[in-house]
BAMI-583198 format. One line per 8 residues: for each residue x, y, z of N, C-alpha, C. Coordinates in steps of 0.02 Angstrom, whole numbers, plus 50000, padded with zeros to 5 digits. Each point is the difference from the previous one (the first is absolute). Layout:
X Y Z X Y Z X Y Z ~ ...
***
This chain:
56078 53608 53156 50018 50047 50032 49967 50076 50002 ~ 49989 50032 49931 49956 50048 49992 49935 50000 50023 ~ 49974 49932 49991 49929 49994 50043 49988 50003 50067 ~ 50059 49991 50052 50010 49995 50048 49990 50082 50055 ~ 50072 50023 49933 49999 50079 50010 49928 50047 50009 ~ 49971 49975 49942 49936 50032 49989 49939 49996 50064 ~ 50016 49923 50039 49946 49980 50046 50031 50046 50058 ~ 50072 50010 50022 50016 50023 50049 49990 50062 49996
49997 50052 49943 49990 50068 50002 49917 50007 50011 ~ 49950 49965 49980 49939 49992 50028 49991 49989 50061 ~ 50044 49960 50018 50000 49987 50065 49997 50062 50059 ~ 50073 50039 49970 50021 50067 50045 49946 50043 49991 ~ 49980 49998 49950 49939 50068 49980 49961 49964 50047 ~ 49963 49969 50023 49937 49955 50032 50012 50014 50063 ~ 50066 49999 50026 50022 50015 50055 50003 50080 50024 ~ 50002 50046 49933 50022 50066 50023 49936 50023 50006
49933 49973 49975 49940 50022 50010 49984 50026 50061 ~ 49980 50041 50050 49982 50011 50061 49924 49976 50017 ~ 49953 50008 49938 49958 49977 50008 50011 49908 50028 ~ 50024 49982 49951 50007 49941 50021 50033 49969 50048 ~ 50051 50046 50030 50033 49999 50070 49951 50002 50038 ~ 49966 50029 50020 49951 50026 50039 49950 49932 49999 ~ 49974 49973 49967 49946 49946 50001 50057 49950 50024 ~ 50060 49990 49979 50042 49928 50037 49997 50007 50068
50023 50084 50033 49987 49979 50059 49973 49998 50018 ~ 49930 50029 49997 49922 49999 50024 50004 49911 50019 ~ 50017 49961 49925 49980 49928 50008 50052 49963 50067 ~ 50071 50039 49988 50051 49967 50031 49976 49999 50091 ~ 49994 50083 50014 49954 50006 50061 49942 49969 50043 ~ 49970 49962 49934 49943 49981 50022 50026 49905 50005 ~ 50032 49984 49966 50027 49924 49997 50034 50003 50074 ~ 50044 50040 50006 50035 50031 50082 49953 49988 50039
49952 50035 50009 49961 50000 50050 49964 49924 50021 ~ 49985 49970 49931 49960 49930 50002 50046 49963 50022 ~ 50068 50003 49987 50052 49943 50037 50013 50019 50066 ~ 49992 50047 50008 49992 50012 50090 49947 49965 50030 ~ 49939 50014 49957 49946 49962 50047 50011 49941 49985 ~ 50018 49962 49961 49999 49917 50007 50063 49993 50047 ~ 50053 50033 50008 50047 49983 50058 49959 50007 50055 ~ 49960 50042 50029 49970 50004 50061 49956 49950 50008
49965 49972 49923 49941 49940 50020 50043 49930 50012 ~ 50048 49997 49968 50048 49939 50029 50009 50003 50078 ~ 50050 50055 50014 50011 50006 50074 49952 49994 50050 ~ 49946 50032 49967 49926 50009 50048 49992 49902 50002 ~ 50009 49960 49958 49992 49924 50003 50030 49972 50076 ~ 50046 50023 49994 50036 49981 50085 49994 50028 50055 ~ 49940 50045 50000 49999 50047 50053 49988 49962 50050 ~ 50042 50009 50089 49983 49961 50029 49935 49998 50044
49948 50046 49985 49942 49999 50037 49932 50013 49940 ~ 49949 49962 50016 49930 50050 49954 49991 50058 49987 ~ 50027 50049 50055 49983 50073 50006 50040 50027 49954 ~ 50054 49988 49999 50065 50026 49959 49970 49968 49939 ~ 49994 49940 49967 49981 49981 49939 49933 50048 49976 ~ 49959 50007 50042 49935 50026 49963 50034 50076 50008 ~ 50031 50033 50032 50026 50071 49984 50026 50010 49952 ~ 50039 49954 49963 50044 50003 49942 49969 49974 49929
49955 49969 50011 49959 50006 49943 49941 50030 49996 ~ 49976 50032 50026 49963 50068 50004 50044 50068 49981 ~ 50059 49994 50021 50050 50052 49943 50023 49974 49920 ~ 50007 49959 50002 50012 49968 49923 49939 50010 49963 ~ 49947 49978 50040 49930 49995 49958 49982 50070 49959 ~ 50007 50045 50062 49963 50075 49990 50072 50050 49955 ~ 50053 49953 50013 50042 50043 49949 49996 49979 49922 ~ 49990 49928 50004 49986 49971 49940 49950 50043 49963
49941 50002 50027 49943 50025 49970 49991 50082 49978 ~ 50058 50040 50025 50012 50055 49999 50053 50025 49931 ~ 50063 49929 49996 50024 50012 49953 49984 49970 49929 ~ 49950 49948 50009 49977 49966 49947 49982 50015 49928 ~ 49979 50065 50020 49955 50049 49939 50039 50065 49991 ~ 50068 50008 50016 50018 50075 49985 50071 49992 49966 ~ 49998 49942 49956 50056 49999 49931 49993 50013 49949 ~ 50046 50043 49965 49990 50003 49925 50039 49939 49982
49964 49961 49948 50014 49942 49978 50065 50017 49934 ~ 50039 49979 49987 50063 50022 49957 50000 49944 49941 ~ 49979 49950 49991 50003 49940 49987 49983 50015 49923 ~ 49950 50046 49977 49978 50022 49940 50061 50043 49959 ~ 50025 50044 50058 50070 50030 49966 50046 49963 49961 ~ 50011 49941 50067 50066 49963 49969 49976 49940 49951 ~ 49942 49987 50002 49972 49956 49941 49982 50024 49933 ~ 50011 50061 49999 49987 50041 49927 50026 49958 49932
49955 49974 49963 50040 49974 49921 50039 50030 49984 ~ 50071 49984 49963 50053 50032 49989 49954 50043 49929 ~ 50043 50052 49998 49966 50040 49954 49952 50043 50004 ~ 49961 49995 50062 49947 50051 50022 50015 50021 50058 ~ 49980 50064 50007 50031 50056 50045 49966 49980 50051 ~ 50051 50007 50075 49974 49978 50063 49967 50057 50027 ~ 49940 49968 50028 49937 50046 50033 50040 50042 50062 ~ 49991 50050 50022 50034 50065 50034 49972 49993 50053
50027 50001 50064 49966 49996 50061 49986 50084 50026 ~ 49931 50010 50023 50002 50070 49993 50016 50007 50082 ~ 50040 50076 50005 49997 50035 50054 49953 49989 50059 ~ 50012 49993 50052 49941 49999 50051 49964 50080 49997 ~ 49924 49987 50008 49970 50058 49996 49967 50007 50079 ~ 50011 50067 50032 49991 50003 50050 49924 50038 50012 ~ 49960 49976 50032 49937 50036 50006 50019 50080 50052 ~ 49962 50059 49966 50001 50045 50044 49975 49999 50060
50024 50030 50059 49968 49989 50063 49947 50052 50007 ~ 49947 49998 50012 49924 50039 50015 50008 50018 50070 ~ 50009 50059 50033 50023 50019 50070 49912 50034 50025 ~ 49995 49973 50050 49951 50041 50040 50014 50021 50085 ~ 49981 50038 50029 50012 50026 50061 49946 49958 50044 ~ 50040 49988 50054 49969 49970 50036 49950 50032 50046 ~ 49940 49975 50045 49963 50040 50020 50018 50000 50079 ~ 50059 50041 50021 50034 49999 50039 50025 50079 50032
49981 50011 50055 50004 50076 50025 50061 50009 50021 ~ 50038 50063 50043 50065 49998 50001 50028 49964 50064 ~ 49942 49974 50029 50018 49950 50062 49994 49909 50004 ~ 49986 50006 49937 49996 49929 49972 50064 49939 50016 ~ 50054 50034 50004 50068 49959 50006 50029 50000 50071 ~ 49965 49974 50045 50052 50015 50061 50042 49953 50014 ~ 50051 50018 49963 50082 49982 49999 50032 50038 49954 ~ 50069 50004 50005 50048 50045 49966 50005 49960 49941
49978 50005 49940 50006 49960 49933 50068 49972 49997 ~ 50061 50049 50010 50061 49992 49980 50034 49947 50067 ~ 49958 49992 50054 50047 49941 50036 49942 49948 50006 ~ 49946 50003 49948 49978 49910 50022 50019 49972 49945 ~ 49973 49929 49999 50016 49954 49948 49942 49970 49965 ~ 49987 49997 49958 49952 49980 49974 49991 49926 49968 ~ 49946 49952 49993 50000 49939 49974 49917 50002 49981 ~ 49992 49937 49966 49953 49989 49963 49970 49928 50024
49937 50002 50046 49960 49944 50019 49982 49970 49946 ~ 50029 49954 49974 49968 49959 49925 49931 49959 50028 ~ 49990 49976 50065 49939 49968 50028 49945 50040 49997 ~ 50016 50057 50027 49929 50063 50018 50011 50032 49929 ~ 50034 50008 49964 50014 50050 49947 49998 50064 50021 ~ 50044 50027 50069 50000 50049 50033 50073 50029 49983 ~ 50010 50055 50000 50070 50029 50017 50006 50006 50078 ~ 50068 49989 50031 49997 49998 50077 50086 50044 50007
49991 50031 50057 50043 50060 50006 50051 49969 50072 ~ 50044 50008 50015 50028 49981 50062 50046 50066 50034 ~ 49966 50022 50050 50055 50069 50017 49992 50024 50063 ~ 50057 50011 50030 49998 50009 50063 49960 50070 50040 ~ 49966 49993 50036 49964 50061 50020 50022 50010 50087 ~ 49973 50060 50010 49986 50021 50060 49975 50041 50018 ~ 49923 49981 50023 49948 50053 50004 50012 50064 50034 ~ 50002 50065 49983 49990 50060 50025 49976 50009 50066
50018 50024 50065 49947 49999 50055 50017 49952 50038 ~ 50018 49947 49983 49994 49953 50064 50070 49982 50013 ~ 50014 49936 50033 50063 49985 50028 50003 49920 49978 ~ 49968 49984 49936 50004 49951 49977 50074 49979 49959 ~ 50037 49966 50014 50075 49975 49952 49973 49997 49926 ~ 50060 50030 49982 49988 49982 49916 49984 49935 49975 ~ 49993 49978 49947 49959 49925 49985 49990 49994 49939 ~ 50008 49932 49980 49992 49996 49928 49918 49987 49999
49957 50032 49941 49946 50005 49988 49992 49980 49928 ~ 49931 49951 49985 49999 49974 49940 49929 50038 49973 ~ 50001 50036 49953 49956 50040 49967 49983 49960 49913 ~ 49925 49987 49999 49965 49979 49942 49966 50048 49960 ~ 50002 50017 49936 49967 50032 49957 49928 49973 49981 ~ 49942 50042 50008 49954 49978 50004 49972 50028 49929 ~ 50029 50031 49954 49977 50040 49957 49969 50071 50002 ~ 50016 50020 50063 49980 50083 50014 50055 50028 50041
50030 49950 50060 50039 50039 50044 50055 49922 50039 ~ 50039 50015 50035 50044 49953 50021 49979 49977 50073 ~ 49961 49944 50013 49977 49985 50070 50042 49936 50036 ~ 50022 50038 50068 50050 49944 50040 49966 49942 50024 ~ 50034 49941 49976 49988 49939 50018 50040 49978 50076 ~ 49946 50030 50042 50023 49979 50072 50016 49916 50020 ~ 50036 49984 50039 50009 49939 50019 49961 49954 50037 ~ 49965 49936 49994 49944 49985 50046 50056 49943 50055
50038 49987 49982 50055 49974 50053 50077 50022 49991 ~ 50027 49991 50062 50064 50017 50013 50028 50092 49971 ~ 50063 50017 50030 50018 50072 50007 50028 49987 49924 ~ 49992 50092 49967 50049 50004 49944 50058 50021 50001 ~ 50037 49979 49962 50068 50013 50005 50031 50081 50012 ~ 50040 50011 50053 50027 50069 50008 50071 50012 49973 ~ 49982 50029 49938 50058 50007 49960 50018 50079 49989 ~ 50063 50028 49985 49995 50052 49993 50006 50023 49919
49998 49949 49960 49993 50003 49940 49982 49937 49953 ~ 49949 50025 49965 49983 49910 49946 50032 50021 49940 ~ 50059 49943 49991 50045 50013 49936 49973 49962 49939 ~ 49949 49944 50016 49988 49960 49932 49930 49972 50031 ~ 49946 49988 49956 49944 49952 49998 50013 49962 49925 ~ 49943 49952 50025 49991 49943 49940 49949 49962 50013 ~ 49953 49986 49936 49952 49970 50030 50002 49910 49982 ~ 50005 49961 50039 50007 49947 49984 49942 49945 49970
49992 49985 49934 49931 49974 49977 49987 49948 50024 ~ 50028 49960 49988 49983 49925 50024 49975 49989 50063 ~ 50032 50030 50057 49990 50012 50063 49958 50042 50023 ~ 49978 50054 49959 49962 50059 50034 50013 50022 50055 ~ 50063 50025 49994 50015 50049 50073 50058 50067 49956 ~ 50003 50050 50016 50039 50040 49987 50066 49998 50067 ~ 50051 50012 49949 50076 49989 50041 50029 50073 50019 ~ 50010 50014 50057 50010 50074 50001 50090 49984 50032
50045 50049 49983 50066 49995 50010 50003 50086 50041 ~ 50065 50003 50048 49989 50050 50035 50068 50008 50036 ~ 49994 50051 50049 50049 50017 50047 49984 50036 50054 ~ 50020 49987 50059 49966 50034 50068 50059 50042 50022 ~ 49992 50041 50044 50034 50049 50027 50081 50007 50011 ~ 50010 49925 49998 50070 49989 50014 50034 49965 49960 ~ 49957 50020 49919 50020 49960 49942 50005 49940 50001 ~ 49971 49973 50049 49983 49921 49986 49970 49980 49948
50019 49968 49963 49942 49979 49932 49947 49932 50017 ~ 49937 50002 49969 49957 49942 50027 49963 50003 49939 ~ 49957 49950 49990 49951 49983 49948 49943 49977 50039 ~ 49945 50012 49979 49930 49979 50025 49951 49994 49945 ~ 49939 49946 50010 49950 49973 49954 49948 50028 50029 ~ 49951 50022 49972 49946 50015 50010 49928 49970 49954 ~ 49955 49966 50033 49974 49955 49948 49919 50036 50009 ~ 49990 50058 50005 49942 50047 50010 49977 49991 50060
50013 49982 50046 49982 49991 50085 50075 50013 50038 ~ 50036 49961 49995 50045 49967 50025 50078 50014 49995 ~ 50031 50056 50039 50066 50001 49982 50051 49926 50032 ~ 50047 49988 49968 50028 49941 50012 50091 50011 49987 ~ 50043 50010 50042 50069 50008 49997 50045 49930 49948 ~ 50031 50033 49942 50028 49951 49976 50072 49985 50046 ~ 50009 49936 50029 50052 49980 50038 50068 49998 49959 ~ 50023 49992 49959 50067 50008 49953 50009 50070 50018
50066 49999 49987 50037 50066 49997 49984 50050 49935 ~ 49988 50036 50003 49968 50040 49946 50076 50035 49956 ~ 49996 50041 49949 50065 50028 49966 50013 50046 50079 ~ 50064 50026 49967 50003 50073 50069 49961 50060 49981 ~ 49993 50027 50047 49957 50050 49996 50032 50070 49944 ~ 49962 49998 49963 50013 50064 49929 49943 50030 49984 ~ 50001 50060 49973 49946 50042 49980 49996 49977 49909 ~ 49943 50013 49976 50015 50016 49936 49992 49941 49955
49995 49946 50042 49994 49926 49961 49946 49981 49951 ~ 50015 49969 49938 49959 49976 49980 49983 49923 49998 ~ 49922 50009 49996 49960 49916 50034 49945 50003 49967 ~ 49997 49928 49981 49931 49980 49927 50020 49937 50039 ~ 49920 49961 49977 49984 49923 49999 50000 49995 49927 ~ 50059 49919 49979 49989 49962 49963 49971 49950 49983 ~ 49940 49991 49962 49942 49939 50004 50042 49952 49956 ~ 50039 49994 49961 50036 49927 49978 50037 49999 50043
50038 50023 50049 50039 49962 50044 49979 49984 50080 ~ 49942 50033 50006 49956 50003 50058 50044 50044 50071 ~ 50052 50042 49972 50025 50029 50047 50014 50077 49995 ~ 50022 50027 50046 49993 50091 49995 50073 50014 50006 ~ 49999 50024 49941 50077 50042 49990 50015 50077 50030 ~ 50053 50002 50032 50033 50056 50041 50060 50018 49954 ~ 50003 50069 49978 50048 50040 49983 50032 50039 50009 ~ 50077 50007 50029 50036 50084 49998 49972 50027 50067
49999 50074 50000 49984 50035 50045 50049 50025 50049 ~ 50001 50080 50032 50073 50007 50025 49984 49967 50074 ~ 50069 49959 50017 49997 49974 50066 50008 50036 50046 ~ 49959 50018 50058 50013 50051 50062 50070 49986 50043 ~ 50023 49931 49996 50056 49992 50049 50057 50050 49979 ~ 50007 50002 49921 50056 50025 49973 49970 50075 49938 ~ 49941 49999 49999 49983 50073 49956 50015 49976 49939 ~ 50012 49925 49967 50025 50006 49924 49942 49960 49947
49999 50012 49961 49956 49957 49932 50012 49910 50000 ~ 49945 49980 50009 50023 49941 49992 49979 49941 49939 ~ 50039 49973 49974 49969 49973 49937 49990 49913 50025 ~ 49978 49983 50049 49975 49938 50053 49932 49974 49944 ~ 49998 49945 50000 49930 49970 49973 49978 49942 50057 ~ 49943 49995 50022 49970 49965 50062 49950 49975 49957 ~ 49984 49930 50038 49926 49967 49958 49997 49975 50065 ~ 49904 50006 50038 49977 49975 50052 49961 49957 49958
50002 49928 50048 49954 49952 49971 49949 49983 50055 ~ 49939 50024 49988 49949 49983 50045 49974 49943 50030 ~ 50038 49939 49960 49992 49935 50038 50063 49982 50033 ~ 50029 50029 50003 50058 49989 50046 50008 50051 50057 ~ 49972 50065 49973 50003 50050 50043 50068 50014 50018 ~ 50041 49993 49947 50080 50035 49989 50031 50038 49964 ~ 50026 50053 50018 50045 50028 49944 50057 49978 49971 ~ 50037 50020 49938 50050 49952 49977 50021 50066 49956
50070 49998 50013 50029 50053 49938 50042 49984 49936 ~ 49989 50012 49948 50020 49971 49940 50066 50065 49990 ~ 50040 49957 49959 50070 50036 49985 50019 49977 49951 ~ 50017 50049 49967 50011 49991 49910 50036 50064 49970 ~ 50058 49980 49947 50030 50060 49978 49967 50035 49965 ~ 49958 49991 49971 49930 50050 49947 49949 50019 50055 ~ 49996 50072 50020 49951 50002 50031 49998 50078 49988 ~ 49933 50048 50016 50000 50065 50002 50066 50018 50036
49988 50070 49989 50072 50037 50036 49938 50032 50072 ~ 50064 49996 50053 49970 50026 50057 49941 50068 50007 ~ 49947 49985 50031 49963 50063 50006 49936 50002 50026 ~ 49966 50041 50030 49938 50009 50018 49928 50043 49952 ~ 49955 49978 50026 49932 50030 49954 49992 49982 49936 ~ 50026 49935 50006 49975 49965 49920 49949 49985 49997 ~ 49967 49998 49940 49913 49972 49986 50012 49942 49984 ~ 49961 49948 50028 49991 49917 49989 49934 49989 50013
49988 49942 49932 49924 49968 50006 50005 49939 49945 ~ 49966 49955 50007 49999 49945 49956 49972 49998 49958 ~ 50037 49982 49927 49965 50005 49936 49946 49933 49988 ~ 49940 50025 49997 49955 49937 50010 50005 49958 49901 ~ 50035 50063 49987 50009 49933 49906 50047 49945 50014 ~ 50058 50017 50051 50044 49940 49995 50000 49971 50074 ~ 49993 50039 50045 49985 49981 50058 50095 50028 50032 ~ 50028 50004 49969 50050 50040 50019 50009 50073 50046
50039 50015 50036 49993 50069 50051 50051 50049 49961 ~ 49966 50042 49987 50030 50067 49969 50021 50078 50038 ~ 50048 50019 50017 50054 50043 50035 50002 50057 49962 ~ 49980 50073 50018 49999 50053 49956 50049 50061 50019 ~ 50065 50019 49988 50009 50054 50050 50027 50005 50077 ~ 49987 50059 50040 50025 50018 50043 50053 50054 50019 ~ 50026 50002 50031 50076 50026 50008 50048 49974 50037 ~ 50054 50008 49991 50065 49973 50028 50015 50066 49992
50081 50018 49981 50031 50042 50003 49986 50062 49975 ~ 49940 49988 49941 49961 50043 49955 49929 49957 49995 ~ 49972 50051 49951 49926 49956 49994 50012 49947 49950 ~ 49959 49949 49998 50007 49956 49952 49935 49984 49954 ~ 50035 49974 49943 49935 49990 49942 49998 49903 49971 ~ 50042 49979 50027 50012 49923 49968 49939 49973 50021 ~ 50000 49948 49973 49950 49945 50004 50029 49933 49993 ~ 49965 49946 50054 50033 49945 50023 49931 49955 50002
50019 49918 49996 49951 49950 49998 50035 49955 50037 ~ 49960 49988 50071 50002 49939 50024 49965 49925 49974 ~ 50038 49964 49987 49965 49938 49965 49963 49940 50070 ~ 50038 50031 50046 49980 49933 50073 50071 49971 50019 ~ 50054 50016 49957 50069 49973 50027 50050 50033 49980 ~ 49968 50067 49952 50065 50035 49952 49968 50063 49996 ~ 50059 50052 49998 49977 50056 49978 50039 50014 49921 ~ 49959 50036 49977 50030 50019 49923 49972 50069 49965
50038 50049 49979 50002 50065 49977 49939 50008 49960 ~ 49966 50040 49974 49952 50012 49963 50032 50064 49953 ~ 50033 49979 49969 50027 50072 49957 49933 50018 49937 ~ 49968 50037 50031 49942 50021 49942 50007 50070 49989 ~ 50005 50041 49943 49987 50055 49993 49957 50016 49945 ~ 49955 50046 49989 50003 50058 50067 49977 49968 50075 ~ 49997 50034 50054 49982 49976 50049 49984 50043 50048 ~ 49969 49996 50059 49973 50057 50045 50064 50033 50025
49996 50061 50013 50057 50045 50041 49992 49994 50078 ~ 50071 50024 50022 49994 49977 50062 49962 50027 50047 ~ 49972 49998 50045 49959 50021 50048 49947 49973 50037 ~ 49989 50018 50064 49952 49947 50034 49934 49989 49969 ~ 50001 49923 50014 49944 49963 49943 49977 49951 50038 ~ 49953 49969 49989 49962 49931 50000 49966 49959 49952 ~ 50027 49931 50022 49981 49954 49953 49942 49958 49991 ~ 49943 50007 49970 49955 49942 50002 49991 49947 49955
49984 49941 50023 49989 49956 49932 49936 50004 49973 ~ 49993 49996 49955 49924 50020 49960 49985 49948 49931 ~ 49953 49947 49999 50010 49973 49945 49987 49997 49947 ~ 49981 50069 49990 49980 50037 49921 50066 50018 49993 ~ 50040 50036 50035 50055 50041 49971 50064 49973 50041 ~ 50007 49947 50020 50065 49967 50047 50012 50039 50046 ~ 50062 50030 49998 50013 50034 50078 50012 50057 49979 ~ 49936 50057 50037 49992 50070 49992 50050 50049 50064
50036 50048 49963 50035 50042 50051 49956 50054 49993 ~ 49985 50021 50073 49976 50055 49989 50048 50061 50067 ~ 49991 50060 49973 50058 50053 50048 50027 50050 49977 ~ 50035 50026 50043 50046 50068 49970 50056 49990 49983 ~ 50039 50061 49956 50059 49988 49965 50052 50044 50076 ~ 50052 50011 49993 50047 50026 50044 49983 50061 50008 ~ 49960 50043 49921 49984 50063 49991 49939 50031 50019 ~ 49957 49937 50024 49928 50017 50026 49947 49974 49952
50017 49982 49946 49944 49982 49939 49995 49938 50012 ~ 49918 49978 49978 49959 49941 50017 50027 49955 49945 ~ 50007 49936 49997 50020 49936 49958 49964 49969 50012 ~ 49970 49956 49958 49973 49937 49992 50017 49953 49945 ~ 50019 49948 50000 50020 49946 49948 49968 49935 50018 ~ 50022 49958 49960 49991 49936 49991 50057 49944 49973 ~ 50019 49958 50033 50074 49953 49989 49951 49935 49994 ~ 50009 49987 49928 49975 49941 49975 50054 49958 49951
50013 49940 50002 50045 49980 49956 50067 50021 50008 ~ 50037 50023 50043 50062 50042 50008 49992 50061 49967 ~ 49938 50037 49994 49995 50067 49960 49959 50032 50043 ~ 50043 50066 50015 49950 50048 50042 49958 50034 49946 ~ 49938 50017 50002 49962 50044 49956 49972 50058 50044 ~ 49995 50069 49976 49967 50049 50042 49933 50000 49991 ~ 49955 50007 50046 49910 49999 49997 49983 50056 50002 ~ 49953 49984 49956 49950 50065 49993 49948 50007 50056
49971 50068 50007 49963 50019 50054 49983 50040 50010 ~ 49961 50050 50014 50020 50068 50027 49980 49984 50085 ~ 50045 50039 50035 50016 49983 50064 49969 50050 50043 ~ 49964 50000 50050 49955 50052 50045 50081 50057 50009 ~ 49981 50066 50019 50060 50035 50023 50014 49990 50077 ~ 49940 49984 50037 50007 49977 50065 50050 49939 50013 ~ 50014 49953 49956 50044 49956 49997 50060 50012 49984 ~ 50005 50046 49947 50063 50023 49989 50036 50029 50037
49978 50055 50044 50015 50037 50037 50018 49965 50064 ~ 49978 49945 50022 49993 49982 50068 50062 49958 50019 ~ 50044 50010 50058 50055 49961 50010 49993 49936 50030 ~ 50054 49967 50027 49991 49934 50027 49934 49969 49948 ~ 50018 49964 49941 49957 49981 49979 50022 49926 50004 ~ 49952 49957 50024 49996 49921 50007 49945 49970 49960 ~ 50011 49948 49961 49948 49975 49976 49998 49911 50003 ~ 49923 49962 49988 50004 49951 50042 49952 49983 49934
50009 49911 49978 49930 49976 49979 49952 50013 50028 ~ 49935 50016 49966 49932 49989 50022 49947 49959 49941 ~ 49939 49999 50027 49950 49968 49963 50012 50029 49926 ~ 49991 49961 49962 49986 50026 49917 50058 50062 49994 ~ 50057 49997 50023 50042 50060 49990 50061 50014 50054 ~ 50001 50052 50033 50064 50015 50058 49951 50061 50041 ~ 50048 50023 50042 49953 50048 50040 50099 50040 50017 ~ 49982 50049 49999 50057 50062 50001 49991 50038 50074
50048 49992 50055 49995 50051 50051 50045 50051 49985 ~ 49970 50054 50001 50074 50050 49990 49977 50058 50051 ~ 50054 50043 50019 49990 50073 50039 50046 49971 50076 ~ 49981 50052 50035 50044 50000 50067 49954 50031 50068 ~ 49991 49957 50023 49956 49990 50072 50017 50073 50019 ~ 50062 50024 50004 50019 50063 50045 49981 50076 49971 ~ 49991 49977 49936 50002 50056 49953 49923 50051 50017 ~ 50034 50061 50013 49971 50054 50015 49959 49983 50075
50016 49950 50031 49992 49986 50073 49914 49998 50005 ~ 49975 49961 49939 49937 49994 50003 50003 49925 49979 ~ 50012 49957 49983 50011 49923 49987 49981 50009 49927 ~ 50038 50025 49943 49995 50006 49947 50003 49968 49954 ~ 50013 49925 50024 49985 49931 49955 49961 50006 49952 ~ 50008 49956 49940 49961 49979 49952 49999 49954 49973 ~ 49950 49957 49972 50003 49937 49966 49956 50000 49935 ~ 50036 49978 49954 49978 50006 49933 50001 49925 49962
49945 49955 49980 50006 49940 49967 50004 50001 49928 ~ 50011 49956 49963 49993 49981 49933 49964 49943 49996 ~ 49978 49970 49941 49966 49962 49969 50050 49958 49945 ~ 49972 49929 49966 50038 49973 49948 49976 50017 49944 ~ 49949 50038 49989 49966 50036 49938 50031 50012 49929 ~ 50008 49984 49951 50035 50062 49974 49969 50046 49967 ~ 50025 50063 49954 49958 50039 49980 49938 49991 49968
***
């Protein structure tokens, strides 16, 4: 009996070790992601047509390769011989950000940063921006334009076939990797919501009904499910914040609603991206009745809160998936101070790196993944009446 009590005490000590718990949680997330991929591959075997089967296999194979080398093995900790100290699992080491100002004049951003929705074209390795534009001095109606960042400025990508959507606002944009197209969601002057796909040349309307018109929704693509996730926003019909979760399937072209008791609280302007290390979607903050600073994870079929401390402060922020740093948060606190954090293994860590003054002071900052790092677009196109938008980029190098 005494021996059993001693073993139980040792087990309790191991369970209370925060580093061991962190390693175990990382393994759990990895196993969960791999199990979901296995389930998807089994389901793909019963696909009704070859095109669907090929699409599913491509998603599973790409996701498996991304996940395969991103797990900390904890077997050495578990199998340590009796009487020897268990090796510790080091906390995540986060590389500092090295900032560099982009070659960008005051008029290099031909859209309002706060109203644009950014995404990353993984095929062309190019940041994209979808925004509503209305050229001055012309009778041309407001339309959606797609801009690509060429390393120096944003260049519009005019359609070759078909007319661009005529929307009053773009609420979300996500790049669907397997199909190489951009999904854009928004609403028109009558508050009728719609979604469109852009393949680099042609706009195509999504036939199935989109979620009701809303401002400040969060939207991103999740490679492990092959679907686009949309959460929250302020619904225009009742001006109330939503806690609704929707997914769009590019294979069927249909939207579906997710209902569960556990979900982030109603909010708008939350930051959201996919964690490249786990394949899960991470959501941070936004605002409901007050600014929020909570973090949530979407596994593909359920939400769970990440209770990490310390963590970023509430404030307008963007999230970027980064292979080296996990999920990177960039933005301002509610008091206007610049902050940059990394989320790895359920833990937030502040990131070092000197930040240029023009970025720290730029309002309406949005961020998107870019080649070798990310792209920050900050500023106000109406500032000083002279189009004072600014763009700042960062790379993924260490100090």
